C-alpha positions as CSV (number, residue, x, y, z in Angstrom):
1,X,0.0,0.0,0.0
2,X,1.4,3.4,-1.0
3,X,0.2,6.4,1.0
4,X,1.2,10.0,1.5
5,X,1.5,11.2,4.1
6,X,1.9,8.5,6.7
7,X,-1.4,7.3,8.0
8,X,-2.4,5.3,11.1
9,X,-5.6,3.4,11.4
10,X,-7.1,1.4,14.2
11,X,-8.9,-1.8,13.1
12,X,-11.4,-3.4,15.6
13,X,-12.7,-6.9,15.2
14,X,-15.8,-8.2,17.1
15,X,-16.6,-11.9,17.3
16,X,-20.1,-12.9,18.5
17,X,-21.3,-16.4,19.4
18,X,-24.1,-17.9,21.4
19,X,-21.8,-17.6,24.4
20,X,-21.3,-13.9,24.1
21,X,-18.9,-11.6,22.2
22,X,-15.3,-10.5,22.3
23,X,-13.5,-7.6,20.8
24,X,-9.9,-6.8,20.0
25,X,-8.1,-3.9,18.2
26,X,-4.8,-3.4,16.3
27,X,-3.2,-0.2,15.2
28,X,-1.7,-0.2,11.7
29,X,0.7,2.5,10.5
30,X,1.3,2.7,6.7
31,X,4.2,4.8,5.4
32,X,4.9,6.0,1.9
33,X,7.0,3.8,-0.3
34,X,10.7,4.7,0.1
35,X,10.2,6.4,3.5
36,X,12.0,5.2,6.6
37,X,9.0,6.2,8.6
38,X,9.0,7.8,12.1
39,X,12.3,7.6,14.1
40,X,12.8,7.7,17.9
41,X,15.7,9.8,19.1
42,X,18.5,8.3,21.3
43,X,20.9,10.3,23.4
44,X,24.3,10.8,21.8
45,X,27.0,11.4,24.4
46,X,29.4,12.9,21.7
47,X,27.0,15.5,20.6
48,X,25.3,15.9,24.0
49,X,21.7,15.8,22.7
50,X,19.1,13.3,21.4
51,X,19.7,12.2,17.8
52,X,17.8,10.5,15.1
53,X,20.7,9.0,13.0
54,X,18.4,7.8,10.1
55,X,16.5,10.3,8.0
56,X,12.9,9.4,8.4
57,X,9.5,11.1,8.3
58,X,9.6,12.1,11.9
59,X,12.2,12.5,14.8
60,X,10.7,12.3,18.3
61,X,12.6,13.1,21.5
62,X,10.0,11.1,23.5
63,X,10.8,11.5,27.2
64,X,14.5,12.3,26.8
65,X,14.0,16.1,27.4
66,X,11.3,15.8,30.0
67,X,12.3,17.6,33.2
68,X,14.1,20.7,34.5
69,X,17.7,21.3,35.5
70,X,19.0,18.2,37.5
71,X,15.7,16.2,37.0
72,X,16.3,16.2,33.2
73,X,18.2,13.1,32.0
74,X,21.6,13.9,30.4
75,X,20.9,17.7,31.0
76,X,21.4,20.2,29.6
77,X,20.8,18.3,26.3
78,X,22.3,21.1,24.2
79,X,25.0,20.9,21.5
80,X,27.0,23.8,22.8
81,X,26.5,23.3,26.5
82,X,23.9,26.0,27.0
83,X,22.8,25.4,30.6
84,X,19.3,25.3,32.0
85,X,18.1,27.6,34.9
86,X,18.3,26.1,38.3
87,X,15.3,27.8,40.0
88,X,12.4,26.0,38.4
89,X,10.1,23.3,39.9
90,X,9.1,20.5,37.5
91,X,5.6,21.1,36.1
92,X,5.1,24.2,38.0
93,X,7.6,26.5,36.3
94,X,8.8,26.6,32.7
95,X,10.1,23.4,31.0
96,X,10.5,21.8,27.6
97,X,8.9,18.3,27.7
98,X,9.2,17.0,24.2
99,X,10.2,18.1,20.6
100,X,9.0,16.4,17.5
101,X,10.0,17.4,13.9
102,X,8.1,15.8,11.0
103,X,7.7,16.0,7.2
104,X,4.4,17.1,5.8
105,X,4.2,14.3,3.1
106,X,5.4,11.4,5.1
107,X,8.7,11.1,3.2
108,X,12.2,11.3,4.6
109,X,13.7,14.5,5.7
110,X,15.2,16.1,2.6
111,X,17.0,19.4,2.1
112,X,14.6,22.0,0.8
113,X,11.5,20.3,2.3
114,X,9.0,22.1,4.6
115,X,8.8,20.4,8.0
116,X,6.8,21.0,11.2
117,X,8.1,21.4,14.7
118,X,5.8,20.5,17.5
119,X,7.2,21.5,20.9
120,X,5.4,20.4,24.1
121,X,6.2,22.8,27.0
122,X,5.0,23.4,30.5
123,X,4.0,27.0,30.9
124,X,3.8,28.8,34.3
125,X,0.6,30.3,35.6
126,X,-1.4,31.6,32.6
127,X,1.6,31.3,30.2
128,X,1.5,35.0,29.3
129,X,4.9,35.6,30.8
130,X,6.6,32.7,28.9
131,X,7.9,32.5,25.4
132,X,9.2,29.6,23.3
133,X,12.1,30.6,21.0
134,X,12.7,28.1,18.2
135,X,15.9,27.9,16.2
136,X,17.5,25.6,13.6
137,X,21.1,24.8,12.8
138,X,22.2,23.3,9.4
139,X,25.2,21.6,10.9
140,X,24.7,19.9,14.3
141,X,28.5,19.3,14.6
142,X,29.1,23.1,14.5
143,X,25.8,24.8,15.2
144,X,25.1,28.3,14.1
145,X,21.5,29.1,15.2
146,X,18.9,30.7,12.9
147,X,15.8,32.1,14.5
148,X,12.5,30.5,13.2
149,X,9.9,32.1,15.5
150,X,9.0,33.0,19.1
151,X,5.6,31.8,20.4
152,X,3.7,32.9,23.6
153,X,1.6,30.0,25.0
154,X,-2.2,30.6,25.0
155,X,-2.5,29.2,28.5
156,X,-0.7,27.6,31.4
157,X,0.4,24.0,32.0
158,X,1.0,21.6,29.1
159,X,1.0,23.3,25.7
160,X,2.0,22.1,22.3
161,X,3.4,24.9,20.1
162,X,3.9,24.4,16.4
163,X,5.7,26.1,13.5
164,X,6.8,25.1,10.0
165,X,10.1,26.0,8.3
166,X,12.3,24.9,5.3
167,X,15.2,22.5,5.8
168,X,18.5,24.0,4.7
169,X,21.4,22.0,3.2
170,X,23.1,19.8,5.6
171,X,23.2,16.0,6.4
172,X,22.9,16.3,10.2
173,X,20.7,19.2,11.4
174,X,19.4,20.4,14.7
175,X,16.5,22.2,16.3
176,X,16.7,24.3,19.5
177,X,13.8,25.0,21.8
178,X,14.5,27.8,24.3
179,X,11.6,28.2,26.7
180,X,12.1,31.3,28.8
181,X,10.4,33.4,31.5
182,X,10.2,37.0,30.2
183,X,13.3,38.4,28.5
184,X,14.0,38.6,24.8
185,X,14.6,36.0,22.0
186,X,17.9,34.1,22.3
187,X,19.1,30.6,21.6
188,X,20.5,30.6,25.1
189,X,18.8,33.2,27.3
190,X,20.3,31.8,30.6
191,X,17.5,32.9,32.9
192,X,16.9,31.2,36.2
193,X,13.7,29.5,35.0
194,X,14.7,29.0,31.4
195,X,15.0,25.6,29.7
196,X,16.9,25.1,26.4
197,X,17.0,21.7,24.6
198,X,18.1,20.4,21.2
199,X,17.0,17.7,18.9
200,X,19.3,16.4,16.1
201,X,18.2,14.5,13.0
202,X,19.7,13.2,9.7
203,X,18.6,14.8,6.4
204,X,18.9,13.5,2.9
205,X,20.1,15.5,-0.1
206,X,17.6,16.3,-2.8
207,X,16.7,13.2,-4.8
208,X,17.3,11.0,-1.9
209,X,20.5,9.6,-0.5
210,X,21.9,7.7,2.4
211,X,22.4,9.0,5.9
212,X,23.9,5.9,7.6
213,X,25.2,2.4,6.6
214,X,21.8,1.0,7.3
215,X,20.6,2.8,4.1
216,X,23.2,0.8,2.0
217,X,22.2,-2.8,1.7
218,X,24.5,-5.4,0.2
219,X,24.4,-5.0,-3.6
220,X,25.0,-8.8,-4.2
221,X,28.5,-8.3,-5.6
222,X,31.1,-10.0,-3.5
223,X,34.1,-8.7,-5.4
224,X,33.4,-5.0,-4.9
225,X,33.5,-5.3,-1.1
226,X,31.1,-4.2,1.6
227,X,28.7,-1.3,1.1
228,X,28.7,1.8,3.3
229,X,27.4,5.3,3.4
230,X,29.4,8.4,2.5
231,X,27.5,10.8,4.7
232,X,29.2,13.8,3.1
233,X,27.8,13.0,-0.4
234,X,24.7,11.0,0.6
235,X,25.9,8.2,-1.7
236,X,26.4,4.5,-1.0
237,X,29.9,3.3,-1.8
238,X,31.7,0.0,-2.1
239,X,34.9,-0.8,-0.2
240,X,36.6,-2.3,-3.3
241,X,38.2,-5.6,-4.0
242,X,38.3,-7.6,-0.7
243,X,41.0,-9.9,-1.9
244,X,44.3,-8.2,-1.2
245,X,47.7,-9.9,-0.8
246,X,47.5,-12.4,2.1
247,X,51.2,-12.1,2.8
248,X,52.0,-15.6,1.7
249,X,54.4,-15.7,-1.3
250,X,54.2,-19.4,-2.0
251,X,50.5,-19.6,-2.6
252,X,50.7,-17.1,-5.5
253,X,48.7,-13.9,-6.2
254,X,45.2,-13.5,-4.7
255,X,42.2,-12.7,-6.9
256,X,38.4,-12.6,-6.4
257,X,36.1,-15.4,-7.6
258,X,32.7,-13.7,-8.1
259,X,30.9,-16.9,-8.9
260,X,32.0,-18.6,-5.7
261,X,31.9,-15.5,-3.5
262,X,35.4,-16.1,-2.3
263,X,39.0,-15.1,-2.5
264,X,41.4,-17.6,-4.3
265,X,45.1,-17.9,-4.6
266,X,46.9,-18.7,-7.9
267,X,49.0,-21.4,-6.4
268,X,52.7,-22.1,-6.3
269,X,54.4,-19.5,-8.4
270,X,57.6,-21.5,-8.8
271,X,57.1,-23.8,-11.8
272,X,59.8,-25.4,-13.9
273,X,61.9,-22.6,-15.4
274,X,62.7,-24.8,-18.5
275,X,66.4,-25.0,-17.6
276,X,67.5,-28.6,-17.0
277,X,70.9,-27.6,-15.6
278,X,69.5,-25.4,-12.8
279,X,67.8,-28.4,-11.2
280,X,64.3,-28.5,-9.7
281,X,62.5,-25.3,-8.8
282,X,60.8,-24.8,-5.4
283,X,59.4,-21.9,-3.3
284,X,61.3,-20.3,-0.5
285,X,58.6,-18.8,1.7
286,X,61.1,-17.2,4.1
287,X,62.9,-15.5,1.3
288,X,59.7,-14.7,-0.7
289,X,61.4,-16.2,-3.8
290,X,61.7,-19.1,-6.1
291,X,64.9,-21.2,-5.8
292,X,66.5,-23.9,-7.9
293,X,68.1,-27.0,-6.4
294,X,71.3,-26.5,-8.5
295,X,73.2,-28.6,-11.1
296,X,71.7,-32.1,-11.2
297,X,74.8,-33.5,-12.9
298,X,77.5,-34.8,-10.6
299,X,80.6,-36.9,-11.8
300,X,80.8,-39.3,-13.4
301,X,77.4,-38.4,-15.1
302,X,78.9,-35.3,-16.8
């Protein structure tokens, strides 16, 4: 089944007999052909933030950002070490609880596509003193933050605030949600009640491309080596001939046998040199050379 965008349907089956009835349900999610579907983020210690390493139709931080200050797992969950305020009380004062970024058509994140950010926050009191500043960075490894928008919640407690923006060029991008009490727009406002969090996700180049080795299955050719992803170009590449020299001189040169899916050796390289008077040829592994036994003719045979 091909659909666009991703759709989720709940099917319910009811069975009725003379003894009564029973009911059961199953949720079925169908994603567009060629899409990797929704992805769940995992914390990356090197980057210091939750990351979706495969370009899919959605990247979800789940509960990884839920909390404030010391109650937040792996805090501060920011690429550049921007610290959270230390005065807040969880689900009384300001906090980021979750960030989800998703495509509009259910396809994979692709440079130039419009995507939607849904940020779930906890707003203090009526929410009127709080503001969510949203930013993006084209390169999560060296983030330079571009302001998307600033949103004042319409009420207090749990609120989901949304905005759309266009993905720039870059294979590993990031979103920052900076939720602050008063103040002005900033990717790192640093207020006592402020909470900043990042979400990192892989993005494909236009026309599709790989973002990890998982996107590059075996092409069925043994002699061109294993496939992997060149993240810089978004292309799957082959490692090349897997049958290099095995370091053994006396089994001959190595080559690749595609039909048998194996590396083979040519065999003893030291055949008869055609010279009777040099004697018999053999292989000297220690010297990496062929040697002759010498003059076979001793007196009185001369």
